[in-house]
N, CA and C atoms of all chains as a GROMACS GRO file, in nm:
protein
  510
    1MET      N    1   0.083  -0.121   0.000
    1MET     CA    2   0.000   0.000   0.000
    1MET      C    3   0.086   0.126   0.000
    2ALA      N    4   0.191   0.124   0.084
    2ALA     CA    5   0.279   0.242   0.092
    2ALA      C    6   0.355   0.262  -0.038
    3GLN      N    7   0.400   0.150  -0.096
    3GLN     CA    8   0.472   0.158  -0.222
    3GLN      C    9   0.385   0.213  -0.333
    4GLN      N   10   0.262   0.167  -0.332
    4GLN     CA   11   0.168   0.210  -0.434
    4GLN      C   12   0.151   0.362  -0.428
    5GLN      N   13   0.142   0.412  -0.305
    5GLN     CA   14   0.122   0.555  -0.288
    5GLN      C   15   0.242   0.635  -0.337
    6ASN      N   16   0.363   0.582  -0.308
    6ASN     CA   17   0.483   0.649  -0.354
    6ASN      C   18   0.491   0.657  -0.505
    7GLN      N   19   0.454   0.545  -0.568
    7GLN     CA   20   0.456   0.543  -0.714
    7GLN      C   21   0.363   0.648  -0.771
    8GLN      N   22   0.246   0.657  -0.709
    8GLN     CA   23   0.149   0.756  -0.756
    8GLN      C   24   0.204   0.897  -0.742
    9GLY      N   25   0.270   0.922  -0.628
    9GLY     CA   26   0.325   1.054  -0.603
    9GLY      C   27   0.431   1.091  -0.704
   10GLN      N   28   0.520   0.995  -0.734
   10GLN     CA   29   0.625   1.020  -0.831
   10GLN      C   30   0.568   1.046  -0.969
   11GLN      N   31   0.466   0.968  -1.001
   11GLN     CA   32   0.406   0.981  -1.132
   11GLN      C   33   0.350   1.122  -1.153
   12SER      N   34   0.279   1.173  -1.051
   12SER     CA   35   0.217   1.304  -1.072
   12SER      C   36   0.323   1.414  -1.075
   13GLN      N   37   0.440   1.387  -1.013
   13GLN     CA   38   0.547   1.486  -1.022
   13GLN      C   39   0.610   1.488  -1.161
   14GLN      N   40   0.627   1.365  -1.216
   14GLN     CA   41   0.686   1.355  -1.348
   14GLN      C   42   0.599   1.421  -1.453
   15GLN      N   43   0.467   1.411  -1.430
   15GLN     CA   44   0.376   1.460  -1.531
   15GLN      C   45   0.382   1.611  -1.545
   16GLY      N   46   0.457   1.673  -1.462
   16GLY     CA   47   0.489   1.809  -1.498
   16GLY      C   48   0.447   1.916  -1.401
   17TYR      N   49   0.535   2.010  -1.390
   17TYR     CA   50   0.510   2.124  -1.304
   17TYR      C   51   0.429   2.230  -1.378
   18ASN      N   52   0.414   2.212  -1.508
   18ASN     CA   53   0.335   2.309  -1.584
   18ASN      C   54   0.185   2.282  -1.575
   19GLY      N   55   0.150   2.174  -1.502
   19GLY     CA   56   0.008   2.147  -1.480
   19GLY      C   57  -0.060   2.078  -1.596
   20GLN      N   58   0.014   2.048  -1.699
   20GLN     CA   59  -0.049   1.982  -1.814
   20GLN      C   60  -0.042   1.831  -1.802
   21GLY      N   61  -0.150   1.767  -1.839
   21GLY     CA   62  -0.155   1.622  -1.833
   21GLY      C   63  -0.158   1.568  -1.691
   22MET      N   64  -0.186   1.656  -1.595
   22MET     CA   65  -0.191   1.610  -1.457
   22MET      C   66  -0.329   1.553  -1.427
   23GLN      N   67  -0.326   1.441  -1.354
   23GLN     CA   68  -0.450   1.375  -1.317
   23GLN      C   69  -0.460   1.372  -1.167
   24PHE      N   70  -0.578   1.400  -1.116
   24PHE     CA   71  -0.597   1.385  -0.972
   24PHE      C   72  -0.624   1.238  -0.942
   25SER      N   73  -0.544   1.181  -0.855
   25SER     CA   74  -0.570   1.044  -0.811
   25SER      C   75  -0.679   1.047  -0.704
   26ASP      N   76  -0.733   0.931  -0.670
   26ASP     CA   77  -0.831   0.924  -0.562
   26ASP      C   78  -0.772   0.980  -0.433
   27SER      N   79  -0.644   0.951  -0.412
   27SER     CA   80  -0.577   1.000  -0.292
   27SER      C   81  -0.573   1.154  -0.292
   28ASP      N   82  -0.545   1.214  -0.407
   28ASP     CA   83  -0.545   1.361  -0.418
   28ASP      C   84  -0.684   1.418  -0.387
   29LEU      N   85  -0.786   1.355  -0.443
   29LEU     CA   86  -0.923   1.406  -0.426
   29LEU      C   87  -0.966   1.397  -0.280
   30MET      N   88  -0.928   1.289  -0.213
   30MET     CA   89  -0.963   1.275  -0.072
   30MET      C   90  -0.886   1.376   0.014
   31ASN      N   91  -0.761   1.402  -0.026
   31ASN     CA   92  -0.685   1.504   0.046
   31ASN      C   93  -0.746   1.643   0.029
   32LEU      N   94  -0.793   1.673  -0.091
   32LEU     CA   95  -0.861   1.800  -0.115
   32LEU      C   96  -0.983   1.813  -0.025
   33ALA      N   97  -1.060   1.704  -0.017
   33ALA     CA   98  -1.180   1.704   0.066
   33ALA      C   99  -1.145   1.725   0.213
   34LEU      N  100  -1.042   1.656   0.258
   34LEU     CA  101  -1.000   1.667   0.397
   34LEU      C  102  -0.957   1.811   0.430
   35ASN      N  103  -0.880   1.871   0.339
   35ASN     CA  104  -0.836   2.010   0.359
   35ASN      C  105  -0.954   2.105   0.366
   36GLU      N  106  -1.054   2.077   0.286
   36GLU     CA  107  -1.174   2.161   0.284
   36GLU      C  108  -1.240   2.163   0.421
   37THR      N  109  -1.252   2.044   0.482
   37THR     CA  110  -1.316   2.038   0.614
   37THR      C  111  -1.230   2.107   0.719
   38LYS      N  112  -1.098   2.096   0.706
   38LYS     CA  113  -1.009   2.161   0.802
   38LYS      C  114  -1.021   2.313   0.792
   39ASN      N  115  -1.024   2.365   0.670
   39ASN     CA  116  -1.037   2.509   0.651
   39ASN      C  117  -1.170   2.561   0.704
   40THR      N  118  -1.275   2.484   0.681
   40THR     CA  119  -1.407   2.525   0.728
   40THR      C  120  -1.409   2.530   0.881
   41ALA      N  121  -1.350   2.429   0.944
   41ALA     CA  122  -1.345   2.425   1.091
   41ALA      C  123  -1.269   2.545   1.144
   42HIS      N  124  -1.160   2.578   1.078
   42HIS     CA  125  -1.077   2.691   1.119
   42HIS      C  126  -1.156   2.822   1.112
   43ALA      N  127  -1.226   2.843   1.002
   43ALA     CA  128  -1.305   2.965   0.985
   43ALA      C  129  -1.417   2.971   1.090
   44LEU      N  130  -1.484   2.859   1.113
   44LEU     CA  131  -1.594   2.856   1.209
   44LEU      C  132  -1.549   2.891   1.349
   45ASN      N  133  -1.429   2.849   1.384
   45ASN     CA  134  -1.375   2.881   1.516
   45ASN      C  135  -1.367   3.033   1.535
   46ILE      N  136  -1.326   3.102   1.430
   46ILE     CA  137  -1.319   3.249   1.436
   46ILE      C  138  -1.459   3.309   1.448
   47TYR      N  139  -1.553   3.260   1.367
   47TYR     CA  140  -1.690   3.315   1.370
   47TYR      C  141  -1.752   3.294   1.508
   48ILE      N  142  -1.727   3.181   1.569
   48ILE     CA  143  -1.784   3.151   1.701
   48ILE      C  144  -1.727   3.244   1.808
   49THR      N  145  -1.594   3.259   1.806
   49THR     CA  146  -1.533   3.340   1.911
   49THR      C  147  -1.562   3.489   1.893
   50GLU      N  148  -1.606   3.529   1.773
   50GLU     CA  149  -1.634   3.670   1.749
   50GLU      C  150  -1.783   3.700   1.732
   51ALA      N  151  -1.867   3.601   1.764
   51ALA     CA  152  -2.012   3.624   1.749
   51ALA      C  153  -2.066   3.701   1.869
   52ASN      N  154  -2.160   3.788   1.843
   52ASN     CA  155  -2.225   3.865   1.949
   52ASN      C  156  -2.355   3.797   1.992
   53SER      N  157  -2.427   3.750   1.893
   53SER     CA  158  -2.556   3.685   1.920
   53SER      C  159  -2.535   3.542   1.971
   54ASN      N  160  -2.604   3.509   2.082
   54ASN     CA  161  -2.594   3.374   2.138
   54ASN      C  162  -2.648   3.269   2.043
   55GLN      N  163  -2.757   3.302   1.977
   55GLN     CA  164  -2.820   3.206   1.886
   55GLN      C  165  -2.730   3.175   1.767
   56LEU      N  166  -2.669   3.282   1.712
   56LEU     CA  167  -2.579   3.264   1.599
   56LEU      C  168  -2.459   3.179   1.640
   57ARG      N  169  -2.405   3.212   1.757
   57ARG     CA  170  -2.292   3.137   1.812
   57ARG      C  171  -2.325   2.989   1.825
   58GLN      N  172  -2.446   2.963   1.880
   58GLN     CA  173  -2.492   2.826   1.900
   58GLN      C  174  -2.506   2.753   1.767
   59ASP      N  175  -2.560   2.822   1.668
   59ASP     CA  176  -2.579   2.758   1.536
   59ASP      C  177  -2.446   2.728   1.469
   60TYR      N  178  -2.351   2.820   1.481
   60TYR     CA  179  -2.218   2.794   1.427
   60TYR      C  180  -2.156   2.673   1.497
   61MET      N  181  -2.178   2.663   1.629
   61MET     CA  182  -2.120   2.551   1.705
   61MET      C  183  -2.179   2.417   1.660
   62THR      N  184  -2.308   2.418   1.630
   62THR     CA  185  -2.372   2.297   1.576
   62THR      C  186  -2.309   2.259   1.443
   63VAL      N  187  -2.290   2.360   1.357
   63VAL     CA  188  -2.228   2.335   1.227
   63VAL      C  189  -2.086   2.282   1.246
   64LEU      N  190  -2.011   2.344   1.337
   64LEU     CA  191  -1.873   2.300   1.360
   64LEU      C  192  -1.867   2.155   1.408
   65GLY      N  193  -1.963   2.117   1.492
   65GLY     CA  194  -1.971   1.978   1.538
   65GLY      C  195  -1.986   1.882   1.420
   66ASP      N  196  -2.072   1.920   1.326
   66ASP     CA  197  -2.092   1.837   1.206
   66ASP      C  198  -1.964   1.833   1.122
   67VAL      N  199  -1.898   1.948   1.108
   67VAL     CA  200  -1.776   1.956   1.027
   67VAL      C  201  -1.667   1.868   1.089
   68TYR      N  202  -1.658   1.872   1.223
   68TYR     CA  203  -1.560   1.785   1.290
   68TYR      C  204  -1.586   1.638   1.258
   69SER      N  205  -1.713   1.597   1.261
   69SER     CA  206  -1.739   1.455   1.238
   69SER      C  207  -1.716   1.419   1.091
   70GLU      N  208  -1.742   1.513   1.000
   70GLU     CA  209  -1.710   1.489   0.858
   70GLU      C  210  -1.558   1.471   0.840
   71GLN      N  211  -1.483   1.558   0.905
   71GLN     CA  212  -1.337   1.554   0.897
   71GLN      C  213  -1.286   1.418   0.948
   72LYS      N  214  -1.345   1.372   1.059
   72LYS     CA  215  -1.302   1.245   1.118
   72LYS      C  216  -1.337   1.127   1.027
   73GLN      N  217  -1.456   1.132   0.968
   73GLN     CA  218  -1.497   1.026   0.876
   73GLN      C  219  -1.402   1.018   0.757
   74LEU      N  220  -1.365   1.136   0.703
   74LEU     CA  221  -1.271   1.141   0.590
   74LEU      C  222  -1.135   1.086   0.631
   75PHE      N  223  -1.088   1.133   0.747
   75PHE     CA  224  -0.957   1.090   0.796
   75PHE      C  225  -0.954   0.938   0.816
   76ASP      N  226  -1.057   0.884   0.882
   76ASP     CA  227  -1.063   0.740   0.907
   76ASP      C  228  -1.065   0.662   0.776
   77MET      N  229  -1.144   0.710   0.680
   77MET     CA  230  -1.153   0.641   0.551
   77MET      C  231  -1.018   0.641   0.480
   78MET      N  232  -0.950   0.755   0.482
   78MET     CA  233  -0.820   0.766   0.415
   78MET      C  234  -0.716   0.677   0.481
   79GLN      N  235  -0.722   0.673   0.614
   79GLN     CA  236  -0.626   0.590   0.686
   79GLN      C  237  -0.649   0.442   0.657
   80GLN      N  238  -0.777   0.406   0.650
   80GLN     CA  239  -0.817   0.268   0.620
   80GLN      C  240  -0.763   0.227   0.482
   81LYS      N  241  -0.765   0.320   0.388
   81LYS     CA  242  -0.723   0.290   0.251
   81LYS      C  243  -0.573   0.310   0.230
   82GLY      N  244  -0.503   0.347   0.336
   82GLY     CA  245  -0.358   0.364   0.329
   82GLY      C  246  -0.315   0.494   0.263
   83TYR      N  247  -0.407   0.592   0.255
   83TYR     CA  248  -0.374   0.720   0.194
   83TYR      C  249  -0.320   0.821   0.295
   84TYR      N  250  -0.334   0.787   0.422
   84TYR     CA  251  -0.290   0.881   0.524
   84TYR      C  252  -0.209   0.808   0.629
   85LYS      N  253  -0.081   0.839   0.631
   85LYS     CA  254   0.007   0.768   0.725
   85LYS      C  255   0.039   0.858   0.844
   86VAL      N  256   0.028   0.798   0.961
   86VAL     CA  257   0.073   0.871   1.080
   86VAL      C  258   0.192   0.798   1.138
   87GLN      N  259   0.284   0.873   1.196
   87GLN     CA  260   0.404   0.813   1.251
   87GLN      C  261   0.402   0.822   1.403
   88ASN      N  262   0.435   0.711   1.466
   88ASN     CA  263   0.439   0.711   1.612
   88ASN      C  264   0.555   0.797   1.663
   89ALA      N  265   0.533   0.857   1.779
   89ALA     CA  266   0.639   0.938   1.840
   89ALA      C  267   0.754   0.849   1.884
   90ASP      N  268   0.871   0.904   1.881
   90ASP     CA  269   0.992   0.835   1.923
   90ASP      C  270   0.986   0.806   2.074
   91GLN      N  271   1.018   0.680   2.113
   91GLN     CA  272   1.010   0.641   2.254
   91GLN      C  273   1.098   0.730   2.343
   92GLN      N  274   1.218   0.762   2.292
   92GLN     CA  275   1.312   0.842   2.370
   92GLN      C  276   1.257   0.983   2.393
   93ASP      N  277   1.195   1.039   2.290
   93ASP     CA  278   1.135   1.173   2.302
   93ASP      C  279   1.023   1.172   2.404
   94ILE      N  280   0.947   1.060   2.408
   94ILE     CA  281   0.837   1.050   2.505
   94ILE      C  282   0.892   1.050   2.647
   95SER      N  283   0.996   0.969   2.674
   95SER     CA  284   1.050   0.964   2.810
   95SER      C  285   1.112   1.098   2.849
   96GLN      N  286   1.172   1.166   2.751
   96GLN     CA  287   1.229   1.299   2.781
   96GLN      C  288   1.120   1.397   2.823
   97ALA      N  289   1.010   1.398   2.748
   97ALA     CA  290   0.897   1.486   2.779
   97ALA      C  291   0.839   1.450   2.915
   98GLN      N  292   0.829   1.318   2.939
   98GLN     CA  293   0.772   1.270   3.064
   98GLN      C  294   0.855   1.317   3.184
   99SER      N  295   0.987   1.305   3.174
   99SER     CA  296   1.072   1.345   3.287
   99SER      C  297   1.068   1.496   3.306
  100LYS      N  298   1.053   1.570   3.196
  100LYS     CA  299   1.044   1.716   3.206
  100LYS      C  300   0.922   1.758   3.286
  101PHE      N  301   0.809   1.689   3.262
  101PHE     CA  302   0.685   1.730   3.328
  101PHE      C  303   0.665   1.665   3.464
  102SER      N  304   0.737   1.557   3.492
  102SER     CA  305   0.721   1.494   3.624
  102SER      C  306   0.800   1.572   3.729
  103GLN      N  307   0.898   1.651   3.685
  103GLN     CA  308   0.978   1.731   3.780
  103GLN      C  309   0.894   1.838   3.849
  104SER      N  310   0.795   1.890   3.776
  104SER     CA  311   0.717   2.001   3.831
  104SER      C  312   0.612   1.953   3.931
  105ASN      N  313   0.596   1.819   3.945
  105ASN     CA  314   0.496   1.770   4.040
  105ASN      C  315   0.552   1.754   4.181
  106MET      N  316  -3.101   4.213   1.547
  106MET     CA  317  -2.985   4.300   1.521
  106MET      C  318  -2.858   4.217   1.513
  107ILE      N  319  -2.777   4.245   1.415
  107ILE     CA  320  -2.646   4.180   1.410
  107ILE      C  321  -2.538   4.287   1.395
  108THR      N  322  -2.420   4.255   1.442
  108THR     CA  323  -2.309   4.351   1.432
  108THR      C  324  -2.252   4.348   1.290
  109SER      N  325  -2.173   4.450   1.258
  109SER     CA  326  -2.114   4.455   1.123
  109SER      C  327  -2.017   4.339   1.104
  110LYS      N  328  -1.948   4.302   1.212
  110LYS     CA  329  -1.856   4.188   1.202
  110LYS      C  330  -1.932   4.057   1.177
  111GLU      N  331  -2.045   4.044   1.246
  111GLU     CA  332  -2.127   3.923   1.224
  111GLU      C  333  -2.177   3.916   1.081
  112LEU      N  334  -2.214   4.031   1.029
  112LEU     CA  335  -2.262   4.035   0.890
  112LEU      C  336  -2.151   3.991   0.794
  113MET      N  337  -2.031   4.044   0.819
  113MET     CA  338  -1.915   4.009   0.735
  113MET      C  339  -1.891   3.857   0.741
  114HIS      N  340  -1.893   3.802   0.862
  114HIS     CA  341  -1.870   3.659   0.879
  114HIS      C  342  -1.982   3.575   0.816
  115LEU      N  343  -2.106   3.624   0.829
  115LEU     CA  344  -2.218   3.552   0.768
  115LEU      C  345  -2.198   3.541   0.617
  116GLU      N  346  -2.160   3.653   0.557
  116GLU     CA  347  -2.137   3.651   0.412
  116GLU      C  348  -2.023   3.556   0.376
  117ASP      N  349  -1.914   3.563   0.453
  117ASP     CA  350  -1.800   3.473   0.429
  117ASP      C  351  -1.842   3.328   0.443
  118PHE      N  352  -1.917   3.299   0.549
  118PHE     CA  353  -1.959   3.160   0.572
  118PHE      C  354  -2.048   3.110   0.459
  119LEU      N  355  -2.144   3.194   0.418
  119LEU     CA  356  -2.239   3.151   0.316
  119LEU      C  357  -2.169   3.132   0.181
  120ASN      N  358  -2.076   3.221   0.148
  120ASN     CA  359  -1.996   3.203   0.026
  120ASN      C  360  -1.920   3.071   0.030
  121MET      N  361  -1.852   3.050   0.143
  121MET     CA  362  -1.772   2.930   0.159
  121MET      C  363  -1.861   2.805   0.154
  122GLY      N  364  -1.977   2.814   0.221
  122GLY     CA  365  -2.069   2.701   0.227
  122GLY      C  366  -2.121   2.662   0.090
  123GLN      N  367  -2.162   2.764   0.014
  123GLN     CA  368  -2.214   2.736  -0.121
  123GLN      C  369  -2.106   2.673  -0.208
  124LEU      N  370  -1.984   2.725  -0.195
  124LEU     CA  371  -1.873   2.670  -0.273
  124LEU      C  372  -1.842   2.527  -0.229
  125ASN      N  373  -1.850   2.503  -0.098
  125ASN     CA  374  -1.825   2.368  -0.046
  125ASN      C  375  -1.926   2.267  -0.100
  126VAL      N  376  -2.051   2.308  -0.108
  126VAL     CA  377  -2.155   2.219  -0.162
  126VAL      C  378  -2.116   2.175  -0.302
  127LYS      N  379  -2.074   2.274  -0.384
  127LYS     CA  380  -2.034   2.244  -0.522
  127LYS      C  381  -1.905   2.163  -0.527
  128THR      N  382  -1.810   2.201  -0.442
  128THR     CA  383  -1.680   2.131  -0.441
  128THR      C  384  -1.699   1.983  -0.411
  129PHE      N  385  -1.779   1.952  -0.308
  129PHE     CA  386  -1.796   1.812  -0.270
  129PHE      C  387  -1.876   1.735  -0.375
  130GLN      N  388  -1.967   1.805  -0.442
  130GLN     CA  389  -2.041   1.740  -0.551
  130GLN      C  390  -1.944   1.704  -0.664
  131HIS      N  391  -1.856   1.800  -0.695
  131HIS     CA  392  -1.759   1.779  -0.800
  131HIS      C  393  -1.661   1.666  -0.764
  132LEU      N  394  -1.610   1.671  -0.641
  132LEU     CA  395  -1.519   1.566  -0.596
  132LEU      C  396  -1.586   1.429  -0.605
  133SER      N  397  -1.714   1.426  -0.570
  133SER     CA  398  -1.788   1.300  -0.575
  133SER      C  399  -1.801   1.247  -0.718
  134SER      N  400  -1.810   1.338  -0.815
  134SER     CA  401  -1.820   1.293  -0.955
  134SER      C  402  -1.684   1.249  -1.010
  135GLU      N  403  -1.576   1.302  -0.952
  135GLU     CA  404  -1.441   1.270  -1.001
  135GLU      C  405  -1.382   1.142  -0.942
  136VAL      N  406  -1.412   1.118  -0.815
  136VAL     CA  407  -1.344   1.009  -0.744
  136VAL      C  408  -1.396   0.872  -0.791
  137GLN      N  409  -1.305   0.776  -0.804
  137GLN     CA  410  -1.342   0.643  -0.852
  137GLN      C  411  -1.393   0.554  -0.738
  138ASP      N  412  -1.332   0.570  -0.622
  138ASP     CA  413  -1.366   0.489  -0.505
  138ASP      C  414  -1.512   0.513  -0.463
  139GLN      N  415  -1.589   0.405  -0.454
  139GLN     CA  416  -1.733   0.417  -0.428
  139GLN      C  417  -1.764   0.468  -0.288
  140GLN      N  418  -1.684   0.425  -0.192
  140GLN     CA  419  -1.705   0.468  -0.053
  140GLN      C  420  -1.683   0.618  -0.040
  141ALA      N  421  -1.577   0.667  -0.106
  141ALA     CA  422  -1.546   0.810  -0.103
  141ALA      C  423  -1.655   0.888  -0.176
  142LYS      N  424  -1.701   0.834  -0.288
  142LYS     CA  425  -1.807   0.897  -0.367
  142LYS      C  426  -1.929   0.924  -0.280
  143GLN      N  427  -1.966   0.821  -0.205
  143GLN     CA  428  -2.085   0.830  -0.120
  143GLN      C  429  -2.065   0.930  -0.006
  144LEU      N  430  -1.947   0.926   0.055
  144LEU     CA  431  -1.918   1.017   0.166
  144LEU      C  432  -1.917   1.162   0.118
  145PHE      N  433  -1.857   1.189   0.004
  145PHE     CA  434  -1.854   1.325  -0.051
  145PHE      C  435  -1.997   1.375  -0.078
  146GLN      N  436  -2.079   1.287  -0.130
  146GLN     CA  437  -2.218   1.322  -0.158
  146GLN      C  438  -2.293   1.359  -0.029
  147GLN      N  439  -2.272   1.275   0.073
  147GLN     CA  440  -2.333   1.301   0.205
  147GLN      C  441  -2.291   1.436   0.260
  148ILE      N  442  -2.160   1.464   0.251
  148ILE     CA  443  -2.107   1.589   0.306
  148ILE      C  444  -2.164   1.709   0.230
  149SER      N  445  -2.176   1.696   0.100
  149SER     CA  446  -2.233   1.803   0.018
  149SER      C  447  -2.376   1.835   0.064
  150GLN      N  448  -2.455   1.732   0.088
  150GLN     CA  449  -2.593   1.752   0.132
  150GLN      C  450  -2.600   1.816   0.270
  151LYS      N  451  -2.512   1.770   0.358
  151LYS     CA  452  -2.507   1.825   0.493
  151LYS      C  453  -2.471   1.973   0.489
  152GLN      N  454  -2.380   2.008   0.401
  152GLN     CA  455  -2.338   2.148   0.394
  152GLN      C  456  -2.445   2.236   0.335
  153GLN      N  457  -2.528   2.178   0.250
  153GLN     CA  458  -2.645   2.251   0.200
  153GLN      C  459  -2.737   2.288   0.317
  154GLN      N  460  -2.754   2.194   0.409
  154GLN     CA  461  -2.835   2.221   0.529
  154GLN      C  462  -2.771   2.329   0.615
  155HIS      N  463  -2.639   2.327   0.626
  155HIS     CA  464  -2.568   2.427   0.705
  155HIS      C  465  -2.591   2.566   0.649
  156VAL      N  466  -2.582   2.578   0.517
  156VAL     CA  467  -2.605   2.707   0.452
  156VAL      C  468  -2.745   2.756   0.485
  157GLN      N  469  -2.842   2.666   0.478
  157GLN     CA  470  -2.980   2.706   0.508
  157GLN      C  471  -2.996   2.750   0.654
  158SER      N  472  -2.937   2.673   0.746
  158SER     CA  473  -2.957   2.707   0.888
  158SER      C  474  -2.890   2.840   0.923
  159ILE      N  475  -2.775   2.868   0.863
  159ILE     CA  476  -2.706   2.993   0.896
  159ILE      C  477  -2.767   3.113   0.821
  160SER      N  478  -2.818   3.088   0.702
  160SER     CA  479  -2.875   3.201   0.626
  160SER      C  480  -3.002   3.256   0.692
  161LYS      N  481  -3.062   3.176   0.780
  161LYS     CA  482  -3.180   3.225   0.856
  161LYS      C  483  -3.144   3.348   0.939
  162HIS      N  484  -3.020   3.356   0.981
  162HIS     CA  485  -2.978   3.470   1.062
  162HIS      C  486  -2.977   3.600   0.982
  163LEU      N  487  -2.958   3.588   0.851
  163LEU     CA  488  -2.963   3.706   0.765
  163LEU      C  489  -3.107   3.753   0.748
  164THR      N  490  -3.196   3.660   0.717
  164THR     CA  491  -3.337   3.697   0.699
  164THR      C  492  -3.396   3.743   0.831
  165GLY      N  493  -3.357   3.677   0.941
  165GLY     CA  494  -3.404   3.715   1.073
  165GLY      C  495  -3.364   3.856   1.110
  166ALA      N  496  -3.239   3.890   1.080
  166ALA     CA  497  -3.187   4.023   1.114
  166ALA      C  498  -3.258   4.131   1.033
  167GLN      N  499  -3.297   4.096   0.912
  167GLN     CA  500  -3.360   4.194   0.825
  167GLN      C  501  -3.499   4.232   0.874
  168THR      N  502  -3.576   4.132   0.919
  168THR     CA  503  -3.712   4.163   0.963
  168THR      C  504  -3.714   4.238   1.095
  169LEU      N  505  -3.608   4.219   1.175
  169LEU     CA  506  -3.604   4.286   1.305
  169LEU      C  507  -3.573   4.435   1.295
  170GLN      N  508  -3.500   4.472   1.188
  170GLN     CA  509  -3.454   4.611   1.184
  170GLN      C  510  -3.550   4.706   1.114
   0.00000   0.00000   0.00000
């Protein structure tokens, strides 16, 4: 799955920086969709924190809740299909962070 | 009554929302994967509802003033 994704990435790079003959792969289209939900969530956060009317604020919050679940559905689907890779944190970095914060207790 | 900032944001949101409805419809027609096609379609419909629910604040503000 990972190899397949790399091949796709290389292919779309070879096809040119001039934008000609470029094809959006399914992975590209899902990434576009995911970015759309992230941008919408970002904008809504601003509208909520700057709203004067309680009702408007509440309605934006309802919309944001829906946008969050759409974003999660997209993310889960992409991860399931191997289009979105996450990397685990380094064990050594975790223990370093842990010791830093345990000192203050 | 709504503030000038709220009005600005309402316009921005509605513009973005309408474009999102079209974007997800378009993505749904382009993508080959059936599961993604269906999810994009669902999201497009949901965003149409969002536009409607938020646009009520514009009509509401107009009748009050």
